[in-house]
N, C-alpha and C positions, 0 to 999 in steps of 0.2 A: 407435526407432533403436538404442538401447542393446542391446535384446534381439536385434535383427537382427545385431548385431556380436558376439554370443556372450556377452554379460554375463548372469550369473545374477541372480535377484531380490536376493540378498544383496549382490552387487557394486553393483547399481543403488541399493540403500538406502544404501550407504556414500557414493555420490556426493552424495545429497541431504544427508547428514549433513555432509560436507565443505563443501558450498555454504552451509548454514545457519550452521555454525560460523565460517566465514570472515567472513561479514557480521556475526555477533554480536560477534566479537572486535574488529573494526575500526570498529564503529558510532560510539562516542564519540571515539576518536582521530581518525577522519576528519572529524568535526565540528569539532574544534579545528584541523585542517589548513585547513578552509574559512574559519575565522575569522582564522587567522594569515596565510594566503596568499591567492591569488586564487580566489574561488568560481567565476567563469566558467571558468577553466582546468580546474578539477576537473569541471565539467559538460561540457566538451569531451572530457576524458579518459575519463569514465565510459562512454559508448557505444562508444568506440574499444576499450576493454579488453574489453567484451562481444563486440564484433565479432571481435576476435582469438581469443577463446575459441571462438566459433562456427566460425571458420576452421579451428581445430585439429580440431573435430568433423567438419567437412565433408571436409577433404582428408587428414587423418591419423587416421581413426577407430580407436579402441582405448581400453582402460581408462585408461591413463595420460594420454592426450590428453583424455579426458573429465574426468579429475581436474583437469588443468591448466585446462581450460575453465571448470569450475565455480569454481575458485579465482579466476580472472580475473573471472568474473561476480559472485562474492561481493564482491571488492574494488570493482568498479564500483558495485554496489548500495550499499555502505557509503559511498563518497565522494559519491554523489548524494543520499543520505538526509540531510535537514536542510539541505543546501547549496542546493538549488533554492528551498525555502521562504524561507530567509534572504535570498537574492539578490532574489527577487521582492518580498518585503515591504519590504526596505530601499530598493530603487529606487522603489517606489510611494510610500513615506513621503517621500522626497526631492522627489517631485512633489506632495506634499500630497494623495495619493490612496490612503492606506492603507485607507480604507473599501472600496476596490475589490478588496482582496486575496481575500476569500472568493469573489467572483463570478468572478475570473480563474482562481483555482486550481480552483474547482469545475467551470468549463467545460473547463479543461484535462483534468481527470479524466474528464469526460463524453466529450470527443473521443477520449481514449485508450481508453475502454471501447468506443465505437463502432468505432474502428479495429480493436480485437481481434475484434469480431464480424465485420467484413468480412474480416479475415485468416483467421479460422476458416472462413469460407465459401469462400474461394479456395484453401485449403490442399489440399483433396482433388484438384482438377484440376491444381494445380501438382505434386503428388506423382505423379499419373498421367503427367504430361508429362515431368518431369525428375528424379523421385526425390528423395532427400534432398539431392542436390547443388543442385538448383534451389531448394529451400526454404532451404538454408543460404546460398547466394549472395544470394537476395532479402533474407534477414534481415540479412546483413552490409551490404548496400547501404543498407537502411533506417537502420541504426545510424550509418553514415557521414553520411547526410543529417542525422540528429539532431545529430551533432557539429558539422556546419557551421551548423546553425540556432543551436545553443548559442553558437557563436563570435560571432554577431551581437548577443547580449544585452548591454545596457549594464552596466557595473560602475563606478560613481562612486568606490567605495572604493579602486580602483587608483590614483586620482589623489591620494590622501592619502599622507602619510608614515607608514607603520605602524612604530611603535617596539617594540611588544610582540612577544616571541618566542613560540614554540609553547607552552612550559610556562606562560608567563604567561597566555596565553589559556585554556588548559585549566584552570588553577587558578581563574581568574576565573569560569568557567562553574560550577564546583562551588560556589564561594563565593556566587554569585548564587542558586542553588537553595537552599542552606542558610539564606540570610538572608531567605527569604520563604515563609511558609506558603501564601499565595495561589498563588504560582508552583508550589509542590509539589502543591497540589490540581489545578491545571490540567494539570500533567504527568501526574498519575494519571488524570485524565479522558480526555486524548488517548490514553494507552496502553490504557485500558480499552475505550473505544468503538471504537477501531481494531483492537486485538488480538482482541476477541471476534468481530469480523466474519469471522475466519478460518474460522468454521464454514460459510461459503458453499462451502467445498470439498466438503461433504457433501450439497449440494443434489441431486445426481443420486440419492442414496439416498433422500432425502425424496420425490423424484418417483416413484421405483420403488415406494415404499410406498403410493402412491395407487392402485396397481393398473393403471397404464397399461403398455403394452408398451414395450420398449426404444426403439422408433422414435419414441416421443413424448417421450422425455427431452430430446433436444436442443432442440426447440421451446420446452419449458418453461424451459430454461436461457437461451434467447434472450429470453424474456419477462422473466426476472429481470435480465438484463443491461440490458434497456431501462429497467427500474426504476432500476438504478444510474445510468444515463446521465441520466435525468430528474432524479434527486436532485442530480447534479452541475450540471446546467444551472440548477437553482433555487437553488443555493448562494448565500448572501449575502442572501437575501430572508427576511423574517419572523424575524430573529434575536432580537427581543424575546420571541418565543414558543418559544424553544429548548426549555425544559422540557416544556411540554405536547405539542409536536410529537414530541420524542424518546420521551415516554411513549406517545403514540399509535402510534409505530412499533413499540414492543415489543408492544403489544396487538394490532396488525395481524398481527405474526408469530405470536403465540400462536394467533390465530383461524385464520390460513391453515394452520398446521400441524395444528390440531385438526380442521379440516374433513375432512382425509384424502381429498381429491378433487382432480382436476386443476384444478377451478375455484378451489380454495383458493390456487393459485399467483398468482392476481390479487392477493390480499392479501399473499402473500409478496413479490411484486415491488414492491408499494407500500411494504412494510416495509423492504426493502433500499434503496429510494430514499430513505426517511427516514434510514436508517443512514448512507448516503453523505453526505447533507445535514448530519447531526449531526457526522460526522467533520470536515467542513470547518469547521463552526461552532466545534468544540472547538479545532481548530488555530488558528483566527483569534483566539480569546480568548488562547491561549498566546502568539502572536506579538505581540499588543498589550502584553503584560506583560514583554517581553524587551528588553534593551539590545543595541545593534548590535554591541558589542564581542564578545559571546559568543553571539550569536543561533543560529548553526549548531551550536555545541557543545551548548547546552541542547536545541535541537530534536532533535539526535541522541540525547539521553537519552530523549526520548519514543519515538524509534524503537526503542531498546533495550528499553524497557518494553513496547512493542507486541509485540516478538518473544517476550518472556517470557509475556505474556498469551496469545499465539497458541499457544505450546507447551502451556500449561495447558488451553486450549480443546481442543486435539487430544487431550490425555491424558484429559480428562473424557469426550469423545465415544468414545474408544477403549475405555475401561473401562466406560462406561455402555452401550455397544452390546450388551454381554453381558447386560444387565439390563432394557433397555427398548427399544421400537421407535424409529425415527428421529423420528417426529412428537413423541414425548414429550421427547426430548433437545432438539429445536429449541425446544419450548415452554419448557423449563427455561432454555435459553441466552438466550431472549428476556426473561426476568424482569429481569436486570440493567439492560437498556435502559429498561424500565418504571420501575424504582426510581430510576435516574439521572435520568430525566425528571421524576419526581415530586419528587425532592430539589431539582433545579434550579428547579422551579416554586415552591418554598417559600423559596428562599434566593437572594439576589443578592449578587455580589461587588462 
């Protein structure tokens, strides 16, 4: 869409930079907003901001509209990051159902992955029927529905008299992290297992490296997406075996990459299912150790760490691609999961 409206590759790159920078700068401040004010209202606002950005793209296409849209999308991402986890965990805890957190969030991720697969499948006929306008209107409508659903979520904390101001909440979050080595380790764990998974962006290159034609790349991507979804649906089960399962996921990814065959993607899909499961497990351990007062603030810190780790992953792959083929880079990036799993298997917090 950007290219069809006359943007150069350089201009398109600036849009992605603006998008990432907006989310990065607002990650922790928005977490404090969620702790100081209404989390539910932020979850209602988030999809509406994204919908407004898509509206600009659809009806006023042009470079500065694209910039404004990405800024709105970046703000929406930031105010939703940490907020949803905090709201879900806190409301479950008040129902004495905190143990259900990984199962609910995992299934939510799985449903989201499945929805993306369906959306990808209907995008081509939608484009053929109504062009970018049809896709844009459908995207905006979906986001409005998301906002309406968010409005129905319970928020017991709204019934309390909140005396702490924004700066008090923000300071409390930093104080909580500084005062606990265990919490610091859990933040690092979430950031690492989540941020490293960003190398899934390069899966099409791994698929091409197996020697298949371009027409076989999408089916292999669907297979991996199915693995992601399966990992989400299984989240919350077998948490006592987090270390061994995470280690096995790393080994599966190494094996799948080293096979250098389309059949290896069966192992790759299984590995990414384990990674999705491990991400939910790590987030659950983090939530168990947080206080309600600054839950969204600290969770947003893990989001910031995730962004940093993702950038490092992209940099490693970018520079490494000049020295080694994709399967070697994937195998190397799988090693941290193997080591994390082995470490968790030997240590209990």
